C-alpha positions in Angstrom: 20.2 2.9 17.4 18.6 6.2 16.6 15.0 6.6 16.2 15.6 7.0 12.3 16.9 4.3 11.6 14.4 2.2 14.1 11.7 3.9 12.0 13.3 2.8 8.5 13.5 -1.0 10.0 9.5 -0.3 10.7 9.0 0.5 7.4 10.7 -1.4 5.5 9.2 -4.3 7.7 5.4 -3.0 6.6 6.6 -2.8 3.1 6.5 -6.7 2.4 3.0 -6.5 3.6 1.2 -3.7 2.0 -1.9 -4.6 -0.6 -2.4 -7.6 2.4 -3.9 -5.3 4.9 -6.5 -3.4 3.3 -9.0 -1.7 4.5 -6.3 -1.1 7.3 -2.9 0.3 6.5 0.6 -1.2 6.5 2.2 -0.4 9.8 5.2 -1.4 11.2 6.7 -1.6 14.3 10.4 -1.9 15.8 11.3 -2.4 19.6 14.0 -1.4 21.4 16.0 -1.8 24.7 17.1 0.8 27.4 20.1 1.2 25.3 18.2 1.6 22.2 19.5 -1.9 20.5 16.6 -3.2 18.5 15.7 -6.2 19.9 12.6 -7.4 17.0 10.7 -5.7 14.1 7.2 -6.6 13.3 3.9 -5.5 11.4 0.5 -5.5 10.5 0.1 -8.6 8.6 -3.8 -8.6 7.3 -7.0 -7.2 7.8 -8.8 -8.8 11.1 -5.4 -9.9 12.7 -3.0 -8.7 15.7 -1.2 -4.6 14.9 1.9 -4.5 14.5 2.6 -3.0 18.5 0.6 -6.6 19.4 2.5 -8.7 16.7 5.7 -7.4 18.0 5.2 -7.8 22.1 3.9 -11.6 21.2 7.4 -12.1 19.4 9.7 -10.7 22.1 7.6 -12.9 24.8 8.1 -15.6 22.9 11.8 -15.0 22.5 12.2 -14.0 25.9 12.9 -10.6 25.4 10.0 -9.0 26.6 11.2 -7.7 30.0 13.9 -6.1 28.1 11.4 -3.9 25.7 11.6 0.2 26.5 10.8 2.0 23.7 8.7 0.7 20.9 9.1 3.0 17.5 5.7 2.3 15.1 5.0 3.8 11.8 1.5 5.2 12.6 -0.3 6.1 16.0 -1.3 3.0 18.5 -4.8 2.7 17.9 -6.9 2.9 21.6 -10.4 1.3 20.5 -12.0 -1.5 20.3 -12.3 -2.9 16.6 -11.5 -6.4 15.3 -8.8 -6.9 17.5 -8.3 -5.2 21.3 -6.6 -1.7 21.6 -2.6 -1.4 21.1 -2.6 1.1 23.8 -3.3 -1.8 25.9 -1.1 -4.2 24.4 1.7 -1.3 25.6 0.4 -1.3 28.9 0.8 -5.2 29.6 4.3 -5.0 28.4 5.2 -2.3 30.9 6.9 -0.2 27.7 8.0 3.4 28.9 7.8 5.1 25.5 6.3 5.3 21.7 7.6 7.1 19.2 5.4 7.1 16.3 5.8 8.8 13.2 2.6 9.9 11.7 -0.9 11.0 14.0 -4.0 8.3 12.7 -6.7 10.4 11.0 -9.1 7.8 11.4 -12.1 9.1 14.0 -12.5 5.8 15.6 -8.4 4.6 15.9 -7.2 8.1 16.9 -6.6 9.5 20.4 -4.0 6.6 21.2 -1.4 9.6 21.9 -3.6 11.1 24.8 -4.4 7.6 26.1 -0.6 6.7 26.4 0.5 10.1 27.7 -2.3 10.2 30.8 -1.2 6.6 31.7 2.4 8.2 31.8 4.4 7.1 29.2 6.6 9.0 27.1 5.0 9.6 24.1 7.2 11.4 20.6 5.5 12.1 17.2 8.1 12.7 15.1 5.9 14.6 12.5 6.4 17.3 15.1 9.4 18.0 14.5 11.8 18.5 11.3 11.2 15.8 8.5 13.8 12.8 7.9 13.8 10.2 5.2 12.4 7.8 7.5 9.5 9.9 8.2 9.2 10.5 4.7 9.2 7.1 4.0 6.5 6.4 6.7 4.0 8.8 5.6 4.4 8.0 1.6 3.5 4.2 2.8 0.9 5.1 4.8 -0.4 7.8 1.6 -3.1 5.9 0.7 -4.9 4.9 4.0 -4.8 8.9 4.6 -6.3 9.6 1.4 -8.4 7.8 2.0 -9.7 8.6 5.1 -9.2 12.4 4.9 -11.0 12.3 0.9 -13.1 9.4 0.6 -10.9 9.0 -2.7 -8.2 5.7 -3.4 -4.7 6.4 -3.9 -4.2 5.9 -7.8 -1.0 4.7 -8.9 -0.5 5.2 -12.8 2.2 3.1 -14.2 3.4 3.8 -17.8 6.0 1.8 -20.2 7.3 3.9 -23.1 10.2 2.8 -25.5 12.5 5.0 -26.7 10.4 6.9 -28.9 8.2 7.1 -26.0 5.2 5.3 -27.0 3.3 2.8 -25.1 2.7 0.4 -27.9 4.6 -2.7 -27.5 6.2 -4.0 -30.8 3.6 -6.7 -33.0 3.3 -9.4 -31.5 4.3 -8.9 -28.1 3.0 -7.1 -24.6 5.6 -5.6 -23.4 8.7 -4.2 -24.1 10.7 -4.0 -20.7 13.4 -5.5 -19.0 12.7 -8.2 -16.3 14.1 -5.7 -13.6 11.2 -3.4 -14.6 8.1 -6.5 -14.8 9.5 -7.4 -11.3 9.1 -3.5 -10.6 5.4 -3.6 -12.2 4.4 -6.4 -10.3 5.0 -5.2 -7.0 2.9 -2.3 -7.7 0.4 -4.7 -8.9 0.8 -6.7 -5.8 -0.1 -3.7 -3.7 -3.2 -2.8 -5.0 -6.4 -3.8 -4.4 -8.2 -2.7 -7.8 -6.4 -2.2 -11.0 -7.9 0.2 -13.7 -8.0 -0.4 -17.3 -9.6 0.4 -20.5 -11.7 -1.0 -23.4 -9.3 -0.5 -25.6 -6.6 -2.5 -23.5 -8.6 -5.4 -22.7 -9.3 -5.9 -26.5 -6.2 -5.5 -27.6 -4.3 -7.4 -25.4 -6.6 -9.8 -23.3 -4.2 -9.2 -20.4 -4.0 -11.1 -17.0 -3.6 -8.5 -15.1 -2.1 -11.7 -12.1 1.1 -11.1 -10.4 3.8 -13.4 -11.5 6.8 -12.1 -11.1 7.0 -11.5 -7.5 4.8 -13.6 -4.8 1.6 -12.8 -4.4 0.1 -11.9 -1.2 -2.2 -15.0 0.2 -5.6 -14.7 -0.8 -5.8 -11.5 -2.0 -8.6 -10.5 -4.4 -8.7 -7.5 -6.7 -11.2 -5.6 -8.1 -10.7 -5.1 -12.1 -12.3 -1.9 -13.2 -12.9 -1.4 -17.1 -13.5 1.6 -18.3 -15.7 1.0 -21.4 -18.4 3.8 -22.7 -19.7 2.0 -24.9 -19.8 -1.6 -23.5 -17.3 -3.1 -26.3 -16.2 -5.3 -23.7 -19.0 -7.4 -22.6 -20.6 -7.3 -26.0 -17.5 -8.2 -27.6 -15.3 -10.2 -25.3 -18.1 -11.8 -22.7 -15.0 -14.1 -22.6 -12.9 -12.4 -21.3 -15.1 -11.4 -18.3 -15.3 -15.5 -17.6 -12.2 -16.3 -17.8 -10.8 -13.0 -15.5 -13.5 -14.0 -12.8 -12.1 -17.1 -12.3 -9.0 -16.0 -12.3 -10.0 -14.2 -9.0 -11.0 -10.8 -10.2 -14.3 -9.2 -9.1 -14.7 -7.3 -12.7 -16.6 -3.8 -13.1 -17.4 -2.5 -16.0 -18.4 1.5 -15.9 -18.2 4.5 -17.9 -17.6 6.7 -15.2 -14.3 5.4 -13.8 -13.9 8.1 -10.9 -17.1 7.7 -9.2 -16.6 4.0 -9.6 -13.5 4.2 -8.3 -15.1 6.2 -4.9 -17.5 3.7 -4.5 -14.7 0.7 -4.1 -13.8 2.4 -0.9 -16.7 1.5 1.3 -15.3 -2.0 0.5 -12.1 -1.6 1.2 -10.1 -0.6 -1.6 -7.3 1.5 -0.5 -5.3 1.3 -3.4 -6.0 1.7 -7.5 -3.2 0.7 -10.3 -3.8 2.0 -13.6 -2.4 -0.1 -16.1 -4.2 1.3 -19.2 -3.3 2.9 -22.5 -2.4 6.3 -23.8 -6.2 7.6 -23.6 -7.2 6.7 -20.3 -3.5 7.0 -18.5 -3.7 11.1 -19.7 -7.2 11.2 -18.8 -6.3 9.9 -14.9 -3.2 12.0 -15.3 -5.6 15.3 -15.9 -7.9 14.8 -12.8 -7.2 12.3 -9.8 -3.9 10.5 -9.5 -1.5 9.9 -6.4 2.0 8.5 -7.7 3.4 7.8 -11.3 5.6 5.6 -12.3 7.5 5.8 -15.8 9.2 3.0 -17.2 11.2 4.4 -19.9 13.4 2.4 -22.4 16.7 3.4 -23.1 19.6 2.0 -26.0 20.9 0.4 -23.3 20.2 -3.2 -21.0 18.8 -0.9 -18.3 15.0 0.9 -18.3 15.1 4.2 -16.9 12.6 4.4 -14.2 11.5 7.7 -12.7 8.9 7.9 -9.9 6.6 10.7 -9.0 4.3 11.9 -6.2 1.8 14.5 -6.7 
């Protein structure tokens, strides 16, 4: 088993919990024996709970495999500070780990430094970012993108999702709210599941009354989201106050704003990492002309399968 393969397994495990860990990043870890065989894979599952490294060690201890643990491959540099949970470096020391391989250094000033702590304690420490990029390393960087952006810029990760019919229009046929396939709907709801906030426009609210719930995939338990409505003239509170009340009853916190960029920036202090833009042509174009990070285009084709394109800025 190569570190590349082990890192990919860690990324895949962490992806299950993307959207559930905010304001913490989704982090995965794989434990290997001295011969490179994978003993277990674990992830950070929710803010305030054990980090990936500690969950890995707990699982191995429960299965009486901890004494075989030699190398831990983790997507993010292990933390060395006391927060809501003890430092991951201490957990690695207690497990007598010999080698730690991680993908990305932690830019957060409170959490960084684990690399040096581990190395000073005599462990072999390898940061894969110091070497030629690989597919698994890029996957880890993409997954950690929202956390890295928030930490470095104070602005959340913004994903724009657009669905286009065969003519390039975003407007569904009369009487319908969508024209995409079931597979595309599932993908769109995966994006919604991982989002901490949703940005939409007043036109979308008044025309479609969207629920903005996660339905086509299983949602994270007890996940709450913010619904930001870009509404320069106050049309939604004036014309559809019942919609706001219904959205709040569904567990959404509704913010009506004239300045969506300032509002999104303010949400970072409340733990928002990812924002999904689900809006009409005007607002979607406005976002794409300003600050965005990820752009998904679902293009209806003449066949039963949609064309799905993902772009990173």
